[in-house]
TINUFI-76935 format. One line per 4 residues: number of its first residue (from 1); their letters; for each residue z, y, x of C-alpha. Coordinates in nm, 4 decimals. Each point is the difference from the previous one (the first is absolute). Layout:
BEGIN
NUM	A	Z:Y:X  ... $
//
This chain:
BEGIN
1	MQKW	-0.0116:0.0233:-0.0071  -0.0625:0.3391:0.1238  0.2874:0.1949:0.1339  0.0026:0.3544:-0.0810 $
5	VEGT	0.1603:0.2949:0.2064  0.1620:0.2871:-0.2083  -0.1228:0.3487:0.0632  0.0798:0.3123:-0.1596 $
9	VVNQ	-0.2431:0.2675:-0.0991  0.0436:0.3224:0.1696  -0.2711:0.2526:-0.1496  -0.3012:-0.0203:-0.2124 $
13	KRWT	-0.2812:0.2361:0.0251  -0.2995:0.0450:-0.2721  -0.3230:0.1262:0.1426  -0.1878:-0.0600:-0.3078 $
17	EILF	0.0096:-0.1591:-0.3431  -0.0299:-0.3371:0.1987  0.0501:0.0526:0.3312  0.3813:-0.0425:0.1524 $
21	TLQV	0.1955:-0.0364:0.2978  0.3204:-0.2302:0.0342  0.2449:0.0321:0.2442  0.2433:-0.2304:0.0555 $
25	KADV	0.3123:-0.0925:0.2192  -0.0084:-0.4000:0.0714  0.1118:-0.2116:0.2883  -0.3189:-0.1869:0.0659 $
29	TAFE	-0.1823:-0.1650:0.3056  -0.1621:0.2097:0.2304  -0.3384:0.0493:-0.0592  -0.3347:0.1217:0.1935 $
33	AGQF	-0.1740:0.3325:-0.1233  -0.2853:-0.1313:-0.2568  0.2144:-0.2837:-0.1478  0.1129:-0.0436:-0.3528 $
37	AKLA	0.3231:-0.0949:-0.1619  0.0199:-0.1554:-0.3576  0.2148:0.1980:-0.2347  0.1447:-0.1757:-0.3099 $
41	LAVD	0.1806:0.0849:-0.3343  0.1509:-0.2238:-0.2507  -0.2138:-0.0428:-0.3130  0.0895:-0.2058:-0.2963 $
45	GEMV	0.2281:-0.1802:0.2327  -0.2727:-0.0627:0.2831  -0.0471:0.1752:0.3148  -0.3490:0.1589:-0.0186 $
49	ARPY	-0.0896:0.0947:0.3575  -0.3239:0.1695:0.1560  -0.1048:0.1025:0.3393  0.0223:0.3763:0.1107 $
53	SFVN	-0.0889:0.1186:0.3361  0.2526:0.2056:0.2097  -0.0746:0.3881:0.0326  0.2936:0.0558:0.2271 $
57	APQE	-0.0305:-0.1038:0.3743  0.1746:-0.2809:0.1158  0.2905:0.2336:0.1737  0.0311:0.2324:-0.3502 $
61	RPHE	0.2193:-0.0177:-0.2586  0.0015:-0.0177:-0.2914  -0.2700:-0.2661:-0.1155  -0.2741:0.1788:-0.1620 $
65	FYYV	-0.3002:-0.1440:-0.2372  -0.2687:0.1770:-0.1540  -0.1218:-0.1643:-0.3339  -0.2180:0.0322:-0.2940 $
69	TLPD	0.1038:-0.1039:-0.3585  -0.2285:-0.2408:-0.1646  0.0005:-0.0023:-0.3958  0.0499:-0.3781:-0.0230 $
73	GPLT	0.2436:-0.0307:0.3307  0.2960:-0.1547:-0.0646  0.1596:0.1484:0.3250  -0.1572:0.3141:0.0174 $
77	QRLP	0.0703:0.0908:-0.3356  0.3590:-0.0186:0.0634  0.0016:0.1487:0.3503  -0.0278:0.3505:-0.1243 $
81	KLET	0.3212:-0.0374:-0.1979  0.2062:-0.0476:0.2961  0.2591:0.2795:0.0513  0.2180:0.0952:0.3336 $
85	GDTI	0.2619:-0.2789:0.0176  -0.1941:-0.2918:-0.1615  -0.0597:-0.3316:0.1399  -0.3335:-0.1697:0.1099 $
89	YFAP	-0.0211:-0.3282:0.1862  -0.2198:-0.0905:0.3151  -0.1203:-0.2966:0.1300  0.1896:-0.0456:0.3087 $
93	RPAG	-0.2937:0.0069:0.2709  -0.3130:0.2220:0.0073  -0.3157:-0.1531:0.0203  -0.3769:0.1058:0.0624 $
97	FLVL	-0.2379:0.0332:0.2892  -0.1311:0.3461:-0.0407  0.1527:0.0890:0.3288  -0.0971:0.1294:0.3080 $
101	SEIP	0.1342:-0.2963:0.1865  -0.2848:-0.1977:-0.1453  -0.2695:0.2472:0.1132  -0.2272:-0.0151:0.2989 $
105	DGEN	-0.0118:0.2856:0.1921  -0.2776:0.2790:-0.0254  -0.0982:0.3780:0.0766  0.0642:0.0975:-0.3471 $
109	LWLI	0.2080:-0.1487:-0.3247  -0.1317:0.0694:-0.3584  0.2638:-0.0237:-0.2676  -0.1896:-0.0151:-0.3391 $
113	STGT	0.1775:0.0122:-0.3223  0.0003:0.0714:-0.3598  0.2689:0.1147:-0.2295  0.3362:-0.1497:0.1013 $
117	GVGP	-0.1451:-0.2052:0.2461  0.0348:0.2808:0.2587  0.3766:-0.0577:-0.0027  0.0147:-0.2844:0.3021 $
121	FLSI	-0.2228:0.2292:0.1714  0.2417:0.2888:-0.0119  0.2642:-0.2353:0.1505  -0.2337:-0.1043:0.2904 $
125	LKTE	-0.0787:0.3451:0.0714  0.3651:0.1208:0.0077  0.0288:-0.2503:0.3120  -0.0709:0.0454:0.3485 $
129	APWQ	-0.2643:-0.3245:0.0227  -0.3140:0.1734:-0.1550  0.0223:0.2836:0.2203  0.0549:-0.1752:0.3173 $
133	RFKQ	-0.2900:-0.2884:-0.0436  -0.2579:0.2321:-0.1469  -0.1888:0.3181:0.0952  -0.0930:0.1178:-0.3442 $
137	VVLV	0.1709:-0.1349:-0.3177  -0.1506:0.0897:-0.3613  0.1685:-0.0189:-0.3179  -0.2206:-0.0266:-0.2838 $
141	HAVR	0.1330:0.0464:-0.3641  -0.1811:-0.0304:-0.3215  0.1293:0.0800:-0.3442  -0.1530:0.0763:-0.3567 $
145	YAEE	0.1715:0.3313:-0.0361  0.0837:0.2590:0.2314  0.3769:-0.0054:-0.1196  0.0168:-0.3774:0.1360 $
149	LTYR	-0.0429:0.1411:0.3668  0.3706:-0.0384:0.0667  0.1944:-0.0142:0.3047  -0.1435:0.3117:0.1333 $
153	DTIE	0.2913:0.1549:0.1293  0.0387:-0.3158:0.2303  -0.3335:-0.0210:0.0856  -0.0282:0.3693:0.0949 $
157	RLLG	0.3134:-0.0699:0.2245  -0.1725:-0.2788:0.1713  -0.2880:0.2116:0.0647  0.2050:0.2646:0.1690 $
161	EHRE	0.1380:-0.2852:0.1907  -0.3179:-0.1492:0.1346  -0.2316:0.2797:-0.0784  -0.2384:-0.1060:0.2971 $
165	QMHV	-0.0218:-0.3876:-0.1054  0.0442:0.0068:-0.3821  -0.2744:0.0699:-0.2749  0.0406:-0.0173:-0.3648 $
169	VSFV	-0.3027:-0.0717:-0.2472  0.0959:0.0396:-0.3916  -0.2357:-0.1312:-0.2734  0.0519:0.1226:-0.3563 $
173	SRGK	-0.2477:-0.1957:-0.2381  0.0677:0.1908:-0.3494  0.0079:0.3475:0.0552  -0.0332:0.2108:0.3131 $
177	KPGA	0.2510:0.1262:0.2663  -0.0783:0.2445:0.2780  -0.0348:-0.1823:0.3198  -0.0021:-0.3576:-0.1468 $
181	LHGR	-0.3328:-0.1842:-0.0320  -0.1407:-0.1151:-0.3313  -0.0583:-0.3581:-0.0975  0.0764:-0.3524:0.1640 $
185	IPAA	0.1030:-0.0955:0.3554  -0.2882:-0.2776:0.0291  -0.2885:0.2280:-0.0821  0.1555:0.2824:0.2351 $
189	IEEG	0.0022:-0.2917:0.2870  -0.3677:-0.1005:-0.1167  -0.1191:0.3716:0.0128  0.2256:0.1140:0.3019 $
193	SLEA	0.1777:0.2592:-0.1577  0.3386:-0.1588:0.0716  -0.0493:-0.0134:0.3846  -0.1452:0.3834:-0.0558 $
197	AAGV	0.3026:0.1160:-0.1724  0.2410:-0.1977:0.2443  -0.2012:0.0907:0.3275  0.0891:-0.3458:0.0965 $
201	VLSA	-0.2416:-0.2791:0.0751  0.0312:-0.3337:-0.2273  -0.1817:-0.2691:0.1894  0.0795:-0.3623:0.1241 $
205	RTSQ	0.0403:0.1125:0.3529  0.2204:0.2845:-0.0520  0.1995:-0.0830:-0.3179  0.2907:-0.1949:-0.1751 $
209	VMIC	0.0091:0.0472:-0.3694  0.2913:-0.0704:-0.2266  -0.0698:0.0058:-0.3729  0.2580:0.0042:-0.3142 $
213	GNPE	-0.0475:0.0933:-0.3374  -0.2067:-0.1388:-0.3376  -0.1706:-0.3197:0.0847  -0.3296:0.1357:-0.1041 $
217	MVTD	0.0138:0.2697:0.2638  0.1334:-0.2441:0.2601  -0.3045:-0.2243:-0.0848  -0.2744:0.2591:0.0047 $
221	TNEA	0.1655:0.1728:0.3086  0.0139:-0.3462:0.1815  -0.3723:-0.0414:-0.1058  -0.0961:0.3247:0.1374 $
225	LTRR	0.1654:-0.0424:0.3026  -0.1631:-0.3485:0.0763  -0.3381:0.1672:-0.0368  0.1102:0.1848:0.3165 $
229	GMKK	0.0594:-0.3120:0.2047  0.3968:-0.0018:-0.0620  0.1649:-0.3124:-0.1016  0.3504:-0.1040:-0.1482 $
233	HRRR	0.2611:-0.0640:0.2262  0.1633:-0.3092:0.0664  0.2334:-0.0975:0.2563  -0.2089:-0.2823:0.1193 $
237	EPGH	-0.3009:0.2027:-0.0210  0.0793:0.3685:0.0615  -0.1914:0.2336:-0.1846  -0.0113:0.3494:-0.1349 $
241	ITVE	0.1159:0.0220:-0.3741  0.3402:-0.0588:-0.1349  0.0803:-0.0005:-0.3754  0.2412:-0.0178:-0.2669 $
245	NYW	-0.0784:0.0194:-0.3881  0.2686:0.2062:-0.2055  -0.0352:-0.2258:-0.2765 $
//
């Protein structure tokens, strides 16, 4: 039977009608930036658990999770109702392979995300590893509406700390936002507009790419990169593309 670690809600931030950040104090096993925890609540006498990536770096506290509510989500419909001091449960061990220790070296690192998929990349960017291992780091965040371009204070702080290395490209697919590209990431890769916006080469010779977000974006982006001669990274067969679907 799964054992659970008890955690306490510290804070809850509402970004939009459906986007939230949950901060929790809990004594869980050490994790690597990019990994996720299983959060759980008791629903009708049973523990309902779902994976959520850490947004905080391993050395930061409290633990932080960025999530979207789903109309039929048995857990996400309950998470926004949690208040400071409420109890939430963790699986004892974090998991996941969207981590830099699994990634081969390269000249530049591309972190490509949609929606809440930006969360694990923020955790990674708060550590020293990407800045020590790669000459250039590009964070790509695609959303539907401009108001969903969240965590801008965190991103601006990181830009200030790593101005010579870090590049940020935002996408808004519905509506417009000054400075953001319009449309979808895979098309921007095909057209070359993503590279142009970042000012960094995206190629099999120079790049490692980590992708996190909705499955359609992950699949289509992977295909666009494959057409550039890039391939999925595996331990036994090193490549250029590491992915994680967000549902």
